[in-house]
TORDRENFI-850883 format. One record per residue (C-alpha): x, y, z. Coordinates in Angstrom, 2 decimals. Example, Ala and Ser with C-alpha at 12.3 -4.5 7.8 and 13.67 -1.06 7.14 Angstrom:
<pts>
      east     north        up
     12.30     -4.50      7.80
     13.67     -1.06      7.14
</pts>
This chain:
<pts>
      east     north        up
    -10.26    -30.16    -28.74
    -12.73    -27.26    -28.86
    -12.06    -24.24    -26.68
    -14.37    -23.82    -23.73
    -16.87    -20.98    -24.27
    -18.57    -19.06    -21.45
    -21.12    -16.27    -21.85
    -21.76    -13.93    -18.91
    -25.15    -12.25    -19.42
    -26.79     -9.16    -17.92
    -23.85     -7.95    -15.83
    -23.20     -4.40    -14.74
    -19.66     -4.06    -16.14
    -17.23     -1.73    -14.35
    -14.36     -0.81    -16.64
    -12.33      2.24    -17.70
    -14.28      4.75    -15.66
    -17.81      3.72    -16.63
    -20.48      1.23    -15.57
    -22.70     -0.25    -18.27
    -25.08     -3.21    -18.61
    -23.79     -5.87    -20.96
    -22.54     -9.33    -21.77
    -19.03    -10.80    -21.96
    -18.11    -13.77    -24.16
    -15.07    -15.82    -23.12
    -13.40    -18.23    -25.54
    -10.46    -20.24    -24.24
     -8.26    -18.04    -22.05
     -9.41    -14.69    -23.39
    -12.30    -12.27    -23.68
    -13.70    -12.66    -27.20
    -16.45    -10.02    -27.10
    -17.88     -7.32    -24.84
    -21.26     -6.01    -25.96
    -24.66     -4.82    -24.79
    -26.17     -8.15    -25.84
    -24.56    -11.36    -27.06
    -26.52    -14.47    -28.10
    -24.99    -17.93    -27.63
    -24.02    -19.43    -31.00
    -24.36    -23.06    -29.89
    -25.93    -25.22    -27.21
    -22.60    -26.06    -25.53
    -21.91    -22.48    -24.41
    -21.85    -22.19    -20.61
    -24.23    -19.28    -19.88
    -24.04    -17.47    -16.52
    -26.85    -15.06    -15.75
    -25.27    -12.18    -13.80
    -28.49    -10.20    -13.34
    -28.05     -7.82    -10.38
    -24.30     -8.45    -10.12
    -21.30     -6.31    -11.02
    -18.49     -7.59    -13.24
    -15.00     -6.26    -12.40
    -11.55     -7.02    -13.80
     -9.61     -9.28    -11.44
     -7.53     -7.22     -9.04
     -3.74     -7.14     -9.41
     -2.02     -6.97     -6.01
      1.45     -5.54     -6.51
      2.71     -6.25     -3.00
      2.32     -9.55     -1.16
      4.50    -11.73      1.07
      3.50    -15.38      0.65
      6.42    -16.63      2.82
      7.69    -19.35      0.45
     10.43    -20.52      0.71
     11.63    -20.72      4.28
      8.73    -19.28      6.30
      6.01    -21.69      5.26
      4.72    -22.29      8.80
      3.05    -18.86      8.31
      1.88    -19.17      4.69
      2.78    -20.53      1.28
      2.06    -19.71     -2.34
     -0.74    -22.28     -2.59
     -2.71    -21.27      0.53
     -2.40    -17.52      0.08
     -3.06    -17.46     -3.68
     -6.19    -19.52     -3.00
     -7.33    -16.92     -0.46
     -6.57    -14.20     -3.03
     -8.82    -15.87     -5.63
    -11.66    -15.98     -3.07
    -11.09    -12.26     -2.55
    -11.22    -11.35     -6.26
     -7.44    -10.90     -6.64
     -6.41    -12.79     -9.77
     -2.75    -11.74    -10.05
     -0.09    -11.06     -7.45
      3.47     -9.78     -7.30
      5.36    -11.31     -4.39
      8.24     -9.80     -2.44
     11.84    -11.05     -2.12
     12.31    -11.17      1.68
     11.84    -14.93      1.95
     14.43    -17.41      3.23
     16.59    -17.65      1.21
     16.06    -14.16     -0.13
     15.25    -13.64     -3.81
     18.48    -11.81     -4.59
     19.94    -14.12     -7.26
     18.44    -15.17    -10.59
     18.73    -18.81     -9.47
     16.53    -18.18     -6.41
     14.09    -16.13     -8.49
     13.62    -18.98    -10.96
     13.11    -21.44     -8.10
     10.20    -19.29     -6.94
      8.69    -19.21    -10.42
      8.97    -23.01    -10.58
      7.23    -23.39     -7.21
      4.40    -21.06     -8.25
      3.92    -22.90    -11.55
      3.14    -26.05     -9.55
      0.92    -24.67     -6.78
     -0.43    -21.16     -7.40
     -4.16    -20.60     -7.75
     -3.60    -17.04     -9.08
     -1.38    -15.52    -11.79
      2.02    -14.73    -10.36
      5.19    -12.75    -10.63
      7.98    -11.89     -8.23
     10.11     -8.91     -7.43
     13.85     -9.24     -7.37
     15.52     -8.00     -4.20
     18.26     -5.42     -4.33
     21.02     -5.56     -1.72
     24.24     -3.70     -0.98
     26.18     -6.16     -3.15
     24.11     -7.76     -5.95
     24.16     -5.14     -8.74
     25.69     -7.69    -11.16
     22.64     -9.95    -10.75
     20.24     -7.00    -11.19
     21.87     -6.17    -14.53
     21.30     -9.74    -15.81
     17.48     -9.64    -15.32
     15.13     -9.96    -18.31
     12.86     -6.95    -17.81
      9.96     -8.64    -19.65
      9.96    -11.64    -17.33
     10.18    -10.11    -13.85
      7.80     -7.63    -12.20
     10.42     -5.22    -10.91
     13.04     -4.48     -8.31
     12.33     -4.17     -4.57
     14.53     -2.21     -2.19
     14.06     -2.04      1.57
     15.17      1.40      2.75
     13.81      0.47      6.19
     14.27     -2.94      7.80
     11.43     -5.46      7.69
     10.87     -9.22      7.96
     14.08    -10.88      6.74
     16.31     -7.83      6.95
     17.32     -6.74      3.44
     18.20     -3.17      4.32
     20.01     -1.29      1.54
     21.85      1.45      3.40
     24.91      2.26      1.28
     24.19      5.59     -0.54
     26.71      4.83     -3.32
     25.13      1.43     -4.00
     21.65      2.98     -4.01
     22.64      5.56     -6.57
     24.26      2.90     -8.77
     21.09      0.77     -8.67
     18.88      3.77     -9.46
     21.11      4.65    -12.44
     21.48      1.09    -13.74
     17.96     -0.27    -14.28
     14.99      0.69    -16.41
     12.65     -1.46    -14.29
     10.27     -0.03    -11.73
     12.12      0.27     -8.41
      9.65     -0.29     -5.59
     10.76      0.91     -2.17
      9.85      0.46      1.47
     10.68      3.86      2.94
     11.39      4.27      6.67
     14.55      5.90      8.02
     16.39      3.30     10.07
     18.40      5.72     12.25
     15.23      7.57     13.32
     13.45      4.32     14.19
     16.41      2.97     16.18
     16.61      6.18     18.18
     12.87      6.19     18.90
     12.89      2.50     19.83
     15.76      2.93     22.27
     13.95      5.80     24.00
     10.86      3.65     24.49
     12.86      0.58     25.58
     14.63      2.71     28.18
     11.19      3.55     29.56
      9.26      0.27     29.15
     11.79     -2.49     28.44
     10.69     -4.99     25.76
      6.99     -4.78     26.63
      6.32     -1.40     25.01
      2.58     -0.65     24.75
      1.53     -1.16     21.12
      0.03      2.35     20.95
      3.60      3.70     20.72
      4.31      1.80     17.47
      3.38      4.79     15.22
      5.50      7.05     17.40
      8.51      4.70     17.14
      8.04      4.16     13.40
      7.11      7.79     13.09
      5.90     10.25     10.48
      9.41     11.71     10.51
     10.98      8.31      9.73
      8.65      7.79      6.78
      8.91     11.27      5.31
     12.69     11.46      5.65
     13.15      8.19      3.76
     10.47      8.81      1.08
     11.73     12.30      0.31
     15.34     11.03     -0.02
     14.27      8.23     -2.39
     12.30     10.68     -4.53
     15.22     13.12     -4.60
     17.49     10.30     -5.82
     14.96      9.21     -8.45
     14.75     12.76     -9.78
     18.54     13.02     -9.85
     19.05      9.71    -11.68
     15.88      9.56    -13.80
     14.92      6.22    -12.19
     11.37      4.87    -12.33
     10.35      4.85     -8.64
      7.26      3.41     -6.94
      6.87      4.16     -3.22
      5.07      1.35     -1.44
      2.51      1.65      1.38
      2.33      5.37      2.21
      1.15      5.76      5.80
      1.33      9.50      6.51
     -0.50     12.55      5.23
      2.79     14.42      5.06
      4.22     12.06      2.43
      1.31     12.67      0.06
      2.69     16.16     -0.65
      5.65     14.52     -2.41
      3.51     13.20     -5.30
      1.70     14.77     -8.23
     -1.61     14.30    -10.02
     -0.77     16.70    -12.85
      0.15     14.06    -15.44
     -1.32     10.69    -16.54
     -0.05      7.58    -14.76
      1.57      6.25    -17.94
      3.82      9.34    -17.96
      4.67      9.42    -14.25
      8.23      8.53    -13.25
      7.44      8.63     -9.52
      4.32      6.86     -8.23
      2.77      5.92     -4.91
      0.65      3.23     -3.32
     -1.54      2.94     -0.25
     -2.54     -0.28      1.48
     -5.91     -1.43      2.75
     -4.92     -1.28      6.43
     -3.79      2.35      6.23
     -7.16      3.24      4.66
     -9.21      1.24      7.19
     -7.53      1.37     10.62
     -6.09      4.22     12.71
     -4.13      4.48     15.96
     -7.50      4.43     17.78
     -7.74      0.71     16.90
     -4.57     -0.40     18.74
     -6.41     -0.75     22.07
     -8.77     -3.33     20.59
     -6.61     -5.02     17.94
     -3.17     -4.85     19.60
     -0.28     -6.36     17.63
     -2.72     -7.85     15.08
     -2.55     -4.44     13.38
      1.19     -3.98     13.92
      2.53     -3.19     10.44
      5.64     -1.52      9.06
      5.05      1.29      8.26
      2.72      1.70     11.23
     -0.99      2.48     11.11
     -1.04      6.13     12.15
     -3.63      8.77     13.07
     -7.15      9.23     11.73
     -5.91     12.54     10.27
     -3.23     10.64      8.34
     -5.88      8.20      7.15
     -8.11     11.07      5.95
     -5.20     12.63      4.07
     -4.33      9.29      2.45
     -7.93      9.00      1.26
     -7.79     12.53     -0.12
     -4.58     11.78     -2.05
     -5.98      8.48     -3.33
     -9.12     10.14     -4.66
     -7.30     13.05     -6.30
     -4.76     10.68     -7.95
     -1.58     11.62     -6.13
     -1.73      8.00     -4.92
     -1.99      5.60     -7.86
     -2.49      2.08     -6.51
     -4.29      0.23     -3.70
     -2.46     -2.94     -2.56
     -2.47     -5.22      0.49
      1.11     -5.80      1.68
     -0.35     -9.18      2.69
      2.22    -10.48      5.21
      1.01    -13.30      7.48
      2.43    -14.30     10.84
      1.03    -16.88     13.24
     -1.22    -15.81     16.10
      1.41    -17.13     18.54
      4.10    -14.95     16.96
      1.81    -11.93     17.15
      1.14    -12.64     20.85
      4.73    -11.81     21.80
      5.74     -8.60     23.56
      6.21     -5.54     21.38
      9.88     -5.98     20.49
      9.37     -9.66     19.53
      5.94     -9.43     17.84
      6.51     -9.31     14.07
      4.92     -6.68     11.84
      2.47     -7.62      9.10
     -0.90     -9.27      8.66
     -2.98    -11.25      6.13
     -5.26     -9.27      3.79
     -5.76    -10.71      0.28
     -9.08    -12.46      0.99
    -10.66     -9.31      2.44
     -9.09     -6.41      0.53
    -11.70     -6.05     -2.22
    -14.66     -6.63      0.14
    -13.20     -3.95      2.45
    -12.94     -1.47     -0.41
    -16.47     -2.32     -1.54
    -17.57     -1.56      2.02
    -16.02      1.88      1.57
    -18.09      2.22     -1.62
    -21.22      1.53      0.46
    -20.05      4.23      2.89
    -19.74      6.61     -0.09
    -15.98      7.05      0.40
    -15.07      5.83     -3.11
    -16.80      4.90     -6.36
    -16.75      1.45     -7.95
    -15.01      2.96    -10.98
    -12.23      4.35     -8.76
    -11.78      1.02     -6.93
    -11.30     -0.71    -10.30
     -8.91      2.01    -11.46
     -6.70      1.71     -8.36
     -6.80     -2.09     -7.89
     -6.99     -3.36    -11.49
     -6.14     -0.82    -14.22
     -3.35      1.12    -12.51
     -1.19     -1.82    -11.37
     -1.38     -3.09    -14.96
     -0.30      0.31    -16.33
      2.39      0.87    -13.70
      4.10     -2.51    -14.15
      3.19     -2.78    -17.87
      1.43     -6.11    -17.26
      0.56     -7.77    -20.55
     -3.20     -8.03    -21.35
     -4.57     -7.97    -17.81
     -6.33     -5.54    -15.51
     -9.19     -4.66    -17.90
    -12.38     -6.14    -19.34
    -11.31     -5.80    -22.97
    -11.56     -7.95    -26.08
     -8.30     -9.86    -26.58
     -7.34     -9.59    -22.90
     -7.05    -12.60    -20.60
    -10.37    -13.38    -18.96
     -9.40    -12.56    -15.37
    -12.76    -11.28    -14.14
    -14.80    -11.23    -10.95
    -18.54    -11.18    -10.30
    -19.62     -9.33     -7.18
    -22.94     -9.24     -5.35
    -23.09     -5.86     -3.60
    -26.01     -6.91     -1.39
    -25.11    -10.28      0.11
    -23.76     -9.57      3.62
    -21.36    -11.87      5.43
    -19.27    -11.67      8.58
    -15.57    -12.52      8.75
    -15.06    -15.36     11.24
    -12.18    -17.66     12.12
    -14.11    -20.45     10.34
    -14.27    -18.72      6.95
    -10.72    -17.31      6.95
     -8.64    -19.08      4.27
     -5.13    -17.93      5.25
     -2.74    -20.59      6.53
     -2.13    -18.46      9.65
     -5.85    -18.88     10.49
     -6.76    -15.33     11.48
     -7.66    -11.94     10.01
     -7.53     -8.39     11.38
    -11.08     -8.10      9.97
    -12.57    -10.85     12.16
    -15.94     -9.67     13.43
    -16.42     -7.20     10.55
    -19.53     -7.58      8.39
    -19.12     -6.84      4.69
    -22.17     -6.06      2.54
    -20.50     -7.32     -0.66
    -19.47    -10.82     -1.64
    -17.29    -12.17     -4.45
    -19.45    -14.89     -6.04
    -17.41    -15.92     -9.11
    -13.74    -15.60    -10.05
    -12.54    -16.38    -13.57
     -8.84    -16.90    -14.23
     -7.54    -17.16    -17.78
    -11.06    -18.03    -18.93
    -11.67    -20.73    -16.32
    -14.27    -20.44    -13.56
    -11.96    -21.21    -10.62
    -14.15    -20.03     -7.73
    -17.93    -20.01     -7.36
    -19.99    -19.42     -4.22
    -17.19    -20.36     -1.78
    -16.15    -23.46     -3.77
    -12.90    -23.80     -5.72
    -12.36    -25.60     -9.01
     -9.91    -28.50     -9.01
     -8.26    -27.02    -12.11
     -5.34    -24.69    -11.51
     -5.12    -22.35    -14.49
     -2.65    -19.75    -13.17
     -0.02    -18.31    -15.49
      3.23    -16.42    -15.04
      2.67    -12.72    -15.67
      4.49    -11.19    -18.62
      5.28     -7.54    -19.25
      5.28     -5.22    -22.27
      8.49     -3.22    -21.86
</pts>
């Protein structure tokens, strides 16, 4: 059987720090040619005229919670990966705090098997570290799993690693990227008790960033970095939320040489504590959305390359769960469908360039996790690519939200840019709000 051939003509291609007009030829799963002008060699080539549109590599989201297994009333791999494809995210790395938790190789392989059957997007999973599973960590094949995730602050499905001796052993024992959620548990517990003494369970949501405070974040991040420097571990600090933490990171060396890296999430770049009055617990995340000054400092660190990656921390809960009083309302929210449109909105507001968006959402996750042949528009790479119309406004409504939980913190927002086509492993899987019946997702592999 002949390989399917697609030719994308007249696109503005955003890749490796430049934008240029050109064509991309896809044969089978991969990009065959990138050139200023390519002519179809036969009549059976599927030609897509991309005049006026921008062609981006598919985004790689290194931090999502798709809730499967065990929490599938909120989300599952199929529904959330489908939403990701509509949002221009072609690969995801999912977190281990499911039920059961992904803390044994057996449970990890069960997740891979589930994703192979249902995922719309390319997939990998992080393995969860605990106080007592070092033996399992040492058995992992580093080329087949994205990395190791440690919760140094409690979150959904408490996997808190709080034994300093165990932490040091883990940091010393693996060559994989160790990704960490950094919030100091003792500080948070103390702050929470103070507010519960005053308000009971129904604490006003505006106090969330005071309970899960700058101090809690900085204390935990700085300790993790100190341990990484002591042990030589490869550390990636997830979802920075404070300006103070940005001082812990450097932009003096290329990403490929960095041993300690950082990430910021869409919600910490978009919202601030001024939005709690309107959005309430819908924007309750851990770590908390903090002040507009923190947001400005996160932007500054992102643009000067102290922060390396933009991710979502997509973590759905039902609207009913979110409607609970403060102490019972879970933290997290759905983001994969709207992350790239939100960042493109920031491009329109002249906060960030298209080249920098692609660097932080596509190239850098691929470099950081050593993802094999993805994250770029390059000959020989898998054809995970996205066409974007920068001038085709749409408004986020309950009706066009694709998450299983049925809501978005962006409802009511109008985005100027729209993802029109998503290609995955050479297949056109999404076009003008319609999905292909063919699932062509693959398990991510790593060059380590």
